[in-house]
N, C-alpha and C positions, 0 to 999 in steps of 0.2 A: 418530496420526501427526503428527509435528511439521513435516513438509515438508522436513526435512533429507535430503540425499543419504545413502544407506546407506554405511557404512564396509565396503566389500567386502573379502573376504579376499585377501591377497597370494597369489602362487603358493606361496610357502613355507608360509603358514598353511593354505591349501587342501590342500596335500599332507599336512601333519600331521593335519588334521581328517579327511580321507578315509581315511588310513592307520589312524587310531584307530577310526573307525566300522567299517571293513571287518574289522579285527582283532577288535574286540569281538563283532561278529555271528558271524564264522567260528569264533572260539575258543570262544565260549559254545555254539554249535551242536555242535561236535566233542566238547567235554567232556560235554555233556548226552547225546549219543549213547553215548559210552563209559560213562557212569554207568548209563544205562538197560540197556545190553547186559551190563555186568559185574555189576550188583547188582539190576536191576529196580526201581530207585528213580528218581523224577523229581528234577529240581533242587529244587523246593519241598520234597519229602520230605527230601532230604539237608540242606537248609538248616534245617529244623525240627529234625531229629535232631542235627545238629552244634551248633546253638545250645543245645539242651538238654544235650547231652553235655558242653559246656564250662561249664555253669552249676553253681553250688554245689548240691549234692544233686540234680543232674540235673533241675532244675525252674525255671520262670520264671512270673511273672504273665503272663497272656494279653496284657494291654495292653503290657507290656514287650517280649514276643516280637514282637508286631505292629509296634511301633515299630522294633525292631532289624532286622526284615525289610522295613520300609517297605511294609507291607501294611495294609489296613483291617482292623479287628477282625472285620468280617463275613466277609471273604474268608478270614482265618485260621481263624475258627470253622468254616466249611464244610470247609476242608482238614483241620483237626484231627478233625472227625467221621469223615472217611474213614480217617485214620490210626488213630483209635481202633478202628474196625471191624477193622483189620488187627492190632490188639494192640500197636502201636508206642508209643502214648502214652495217658495217661489225664488227664482233667480233674478237678480237685478244687476244692471250695469253700475259701474263706479264712475261718477261724474268726473273725477280727477284723473282717472286712468282708463283709457279707452279699451285696454285689453283685460282689465280686472273685472271680476264678477263677485257679487255677494250673494249668499244664499240666506233666506230669511224664513223663519218659522211662521206659518200662517196661523190665524186664530183657530182653524180646524186642527192644525198640527199641534198647537198648544193644548187644545182640549183632548186630543188623542194621547199626548204625553201625560197629561194630568190624570186621565182615566187609567192608563197602563201602569204608572209608577207605583201605586200602592201594592198591587199584586206582584209586580216585579221585585220590589223590596222585600215583600213577604217570602218570596221564593228564595232570594239570596239569604235571608235570615234562616229559613227552615233548612236549607241544604248546606249552609256554610257557617255563617256568623254564630248562630246559636249552638253549634256543635263544639265551638272552641272556647277555652277559658280566656279571661282578660290577658293573662300572661302569654298564651299562645297567639292571640291577636297582635300583641305588641311585637313578638318575635317575627311573626309573618310580615307585619308592616316594615320592620327593620330590614329583613332580608330582601323583601321586594324592592325597597328603596335603594338598597346597596346595588342590586343587580341592574335596576333601571338606570341609576346614576352612571354606572360603568358603560352600559350599552348606549345610553343617550349621548355620551361624550364623543361618540364617533366610532367608526368601524375599527376593529382591532384585528391584527393578523395572528395567525397561529404561531406559536413559538417556533423559532428556527426558520421562518419564512420571510423575514425582513430583508 
C-alpha cells in the first residue's frame, strides 16, 4: 500500500460496475440452467464441444484448448476424462511430440453439439441479444474488445506497485 487515498468509484462508475456484475451473474446462471435443461450439458461441456467443433478437423492440442478456455491443463484433463467416458471426445498422442496430446471431437460429440446448439443460441437470444438495440450491441462489442485486448496483453500491476 502506498498510503494514497483510494480513487473511489463515482456514482456513475459504481452504477455501471454493479450493473455489469449483476448482469454477468444472472445471465450466466440463466443460460447455464437453460443449457442443462435443454441438452443435459454443463457450460464446461458446451465450451469444450464448441471449441472443438469450430477447430480444423474438430481437434485441438490440449494445451491450446486449455489456453482458449482459460483453464489449467490439470482441470481440463480431468474434465476431458469425464467427457471421454461419455463418448464425446477422445485424446490422441501427437506423432511428432511424445509429450503433446490432441483432443478430438467424436461423431457422437458432434451430434451432441449439433443437437444442443439451436436451443443454446435461442437462450442467448432470448435472455440477451434480443433485449439490446443494434447500437447497444455495437457498444457492448467495442467495450468487451477493449477490456479483452488490455487483459490479454499480459498481467498489469496496480498503480504504484511497480
